[in-house]
C-alpha positions in Angstrom: 23.8 -5.4 10.4 23.3 -2.0 8.8 21.3 1.0 9.9 20.0 1.7 6.5 16.4 2.8 7.1 14.3 4.2 4.3 10.8 5.7 4.3 8.9 3.3 1.9 5.4 4.8 2.4 2.8 6.2 4.8 -0.2 4.8 6.5 -3.2 6.8 7.5 -5.0 5.9 10.8 -8.5 6.9 11.7 -9.3 4.1 14.2 -6.4 4.5 16.7 -4.9 1.2 15.4 -3.5 -0.6 12.4 -3.6 -4.1 11.1 -0.5 -6.1 10.1 -1.4 -9.1 8.0 -0.6 -11.0 4.8 -3.3 -10.3 2.3 -3.2 -14.0 1.2 -5.1 -14.8 4.3 -7.8 -12.2 3.9 -10.4 -14.8 2.8 -9.7 -17.0 5.8 -10.7 -14.3 8.4 -14.3 -13.1 9.0 -15.1 -9.5 9.4 -16.2 -10.2 13.0 -12.8 -11.7 13.8 -11.1 -8.6 12.5 -13.4 -6.2 14.3 -13.0 -8.0 17.6 -9.2 -7.4 17.4 -9.7 -3.8 16.2 -12.1 -3.1 19.1 -9.5 -4.4 21.6 -6.9 -2.1 19.9 -4.2 -4.8 20.3 -3.9 -8.5 19.8 -4.0 -11.3 17.3 -6.5 -11.7 14.5 -7.9 -15.3 14.3 -4.9 -16.9 16.0 -1.9 -16.0 13.9 -3.3 -14.6 10.7 -2.6 -11.0 11.6 -2.2 -8.6 14.5 -3.8 -5.3 15.5 -1.6 -2.7 17.1 -2.6 0.4 18.9 -1.0 3.6 17.5 0.3 5.6 20.5 -1.7 8.7 20.7 -4.1 7.7 18.0 -5.0 9.0 14.5 -2.6 10.5 12.0 -0.4 9.9 9.1 2.7 7.8 10.0 5.8 7.0 7.9 6.5 3.4 7.3 10.2 2.6 7.2 12.1 -0.4 6.0 15.7 -1.4 6.9 17.4 -2.6 3.8 20.2 -5.1 3.7 22.3 -6.0 0.6 22.4 -9.8 0.6 25.1 -11.3 -1.5 23.6 -13.0 -4.5 20.1 -11.6 -3.7 20.6 -7.9 -3.8 18.8 -5.4 -1.6 16.1 -7.0 0.7 13.8 -5.7 3.4 15.2 -6.9 6.8 12.7 -5.0 9.1 9.7 -2.7 8.9 8.8 -0.1 11.5 6.2 2.6 12.1 7.1 5.1 14.8 3.9 6.3 16.5 5.6 8.5 19.1 6.4 11.2 19.0 3.2 11.9 17.2 3.8 13.5 13.8 1.5 16.4 14.6 1.3 16.9 18.4 4.7 15.5 19.4 5.3 13.2 22.3 2.6 14.6 24.6 1.0 12.5 27.3 -2.8 12.3 27.3 -3.0 14.5 30.4 -1.0 17.2 28.5 -3.7 17.5 25.9 -6.4 20.2 26.3 -9.8 18.8 26.0 
């Protein structure tokens, strides 16, 4: 296993959570099912069609990284994807009680 992580994009968050899903299933999920998961800030969408994940300290722009492996006969392939929510890209690794209100 390699440690070959690359930034492959960024994701903007304004709701304190993100959705991870295969777009091929978009038509199989109702807006209410998605919003139920979003309002809970964590959990599955309609069983196993996607998942909502809370984003640490909330809103911001987060790098999306992929770990790339070179598979013999197949070339470079994405082995893992990660988004680091903490430390927060703007305010650092503060705890909620450290924030001034």
